[in-house]
C-alpha positions as a Markdown table, in Angstrom:
| # | Residue | x | y | z |
|---|---|---|---|---|
| 1 | Met | 12.4 | 1.8 | 6.2 |
| 2 | Glu | 14.1 | 0.0 | 3.4 |
| 3 | Phe | 12.0 | -1.2 | 0.5 |
| 4 | Glu | 13.0 | -3.9 | -2.0 |
| 5 | Ile | 10.6 | -4.5 | -5.1 |
| 6 | Thr | 10.4 | -8.2 | -5.5 |
| 7 | Asn | 8.1 | -8.6 | -8.5 |
| 8 | Asp | 6.5 | -5.9 | -10.8 |
| 9 | Lys | 3.9 | -7.1 | -13.5 |
| 10 | Arg | 1.5 | -5.0 | -15.6 |
| 11 | Asn | -2.2 | -6.1 | -15.6 |
| 12 | Glu | -3.6 | -4.5 | -18.9 |
| 13 | Leu | -7.0 | -5.6 | -18.4 |
| 14 | Leu | -7.6 | -3.9 | -14.9 |
| 15 | Met | -5.3 | -0.9 | -15.8 |
| 16 | Arg | -2.8 | -1.5 | -13.1 |
| 17 | Arg | 0.6 | -2.6 | -11.7 |
| 18 | Glu | 0.8 | -5.4 | -9.2 |
| 19 | Val | 3.8 | -5.1 | -6.9 |
| 20 | Asp | 5.3 | -7.3 | -4.4 |
| 21 | Tyr | 7.7 | -5.9 | -2.1 |
| 22 | Thr | 9.7 | -6.6 | 1.1 |
| 23 | Leu | 10.0 | -3.9 | 3.9 |
| 24 | Arg | 12.9 | -3.8 | 6.4 |
| 25 | Phe | 12.2 | -1.8 | 9.4 |
| 26 | Thr | 13.6 | -1.1 | 12.9 |
| 27 | Gly | 11.1 | -0.6 | 15.9 |
| 28 | Pro | 7.3 | -1.0 | 15.5 |
| 29 | Thr | 5.7 | -2.2 | 12.5 |
| 30 | Pro | 4.9 | 0.8 | 10.3 |
| 31 | Ser | 1.3 | 1.7 | 9.8 |
| 32 | Arg | -0.6 | 1.5 | 6.3 |
| 33 | Val | -0.6 | 5.1 | 6.1 |
| 34 | Gln | 3.2 | 5.3 | 6.5 |
| 35 | Ile | 3.7 | 2.5 | 4.1 |
| 36 | Gly | 1.3 | 3.6 | 1.4 |
| 37 | Ala | 2.8 | 7.1 | 1.6 |
| 38 | Lys | 6.5 | 5.6 | 1.2 |
| 39 | Leu | 5.4 | 3.3 | -1.7 |
| 40 | Ala | 3.6 | 6.3 | -3.5 |
| 41 | Ala | 6.9 | 8.4 | -3.3 |
| 42 | Ile | 9.0 | 5.3 | -4.5 |
| 43 | Leu | 6.8 | 4.4 | -7.2 |
| 44 | Asn | 6.3 | 7.9 | -8.3 |
| 45 | Val | 2.4 | 7.7 | -8.2 |
| 46 | Lys | -0.2 | 9.7 | -6.1 |
| 47 | Glu | -1.5 | 8.1 | -2.8 |
| 48 | Asn | -5.0 | 7.8 | -4.0 |
| 49 | Gln | -3.6 | 5.4 | -7.0 |
| 50 | Ile | -2.4 | 2.8 | -4.8 |
| 51 | Ala | -4.3 | 0.1 | -2.9 |
| 52 | Leu | -2.3 | -1.8 | -0.1 |
| 53 | Asp | -3.4 | -5.5 | -0.2 |
| 54 | Ser | -1.5 | -7.7 | 2.2 |
| 55 | Leu | 1.1 | -7.2 | 4.9 |
| 56 | Arg | 2.7 | -10.1 | 6.5 |
| 57 | Thr | 5.2 | -10.0 | 9.1 |
| 58 | Arg | 7.0 | -12.8 | 10.9 |
| 59 | Tyr | 7.6 | -13.2 | 14.4 |
| 60 | Gly | 10.9 | -11.9 | 15.8 |
| 61 | Arg | 11.9 | -10.5 | 12.3 |
| 62 | Met | 12.1 | -6.9 | 11.4 |
| 63 | Glu | 10.8 | -7.7 | 8.0 |
| 64 | Leu | 7.4 | -7.2 | 6.3 |
| 65 | Lys | 6.1 | -8.7 | 2.9 |
| 66 | Gly | 3.3 | -7.4 | 1.2 |
| 67 | Lys | 1.7 | -6.7 | -2.2 |
| 68 | Val | 0.4 | -3.1 | -3.4 |
| 69 | Arg | -1.7 | -2.7 | -6.7 |
| 70 | Val | -1.1 | 0.7 | -8.5 |
| 71 | Tyr | -3.8 | 1.8 | -10.7 |
| 72 | Asp | -3.5 | 4.3 | -13.7 |
| 73 | Ser | -5.8 | 6.6 | -12.2 |
| 74 | Asp | -8.2 | 7.2 | -9.4 |
| 75 | Glu | -11.4 | 6.1 | -11.4 |
| 76 | Ala | -9.7 | 2.9 | -12.3 |
| 77 | Arg | -9.1 | 2.2 | -8.6 |
| 78 | Gln | -12.8 | 3.2 | -7.5 |
| 79 | Lys | -14.3 | 1.1 | -10.2 |
| 80 | Thr | -12.1 | -2.1 | -9.3 |
| 81 | Glu | -11.5 | -2.0 | -5.7 |
| 82 | Arg | -13.9 | -2.9 | -3.1 |
| 83 | Ser | -14.9 | 0.0 | -0.7 |
| 84 | Tyr | -13.6 | -1.4 | 2.4 |
| 85 | Leu | -10.1 | -1.8 | 0.6 |
| 86 | Thr | -10.0 | 1.5 | -0.4 |
| 87 | Ala | -11.0 | 3.1 | 3.0 |
| 88 | Arg | -8.4 | 0.9 | 4.8 |
| 89 | Gly | -5.4 | 2.9 | 5.5 |
| 90 | Ile | -7.2 | 6.4 | 5.7 |
| 91 | Pro | -6.7 | 8.0 | 9.0 |
| 92 | Lys | -10.1 | 8.4 | 10.9 |
| 93 | Pro | -11.0 | 12.2 | 11.8 |
| 94 | Lys | -10.4 | 12.9 | 15.3 |
| 95 | Glu | -13.5 | 14.1 | 17.6 |
| 96 | Glu | -13.0 | 17.3 | 19.1 |
| 97 | Gly | -14.7 | 16.4 | 22.5 |
| 98 | Ala | -12.3 | 13.3 | 23.0 |
C-alpha cells in the first residue's frame, strides 16, 4: 500500500485536521481496518482519533481516493462524529459457536 496525501487542512472550530489521500494497492481492496491502521501510523496519531469518511475506487484501477478526519482527542471525535461513523471499521467480535 502506498499513500499520497493530496490535501491537509486544519479546522480549528471542530479541533480536527481534514486530510484527503490517494492509496495505490495491489490485489484486493484493503479493508477499513487496514486503511485506518496505516493512516494512523503515517499521520502519527492513535487509531481512536481518526474517522474514515469516504473511500472511492474506480473500476479496473488499483487506486482508492478517500477522506479522513483526524481529531485532537478521542473526546472531540465522540462529540462531533455520528455513532454509526465511529462504529464503522471496528472489527466485530467473533462468536464462539459459529
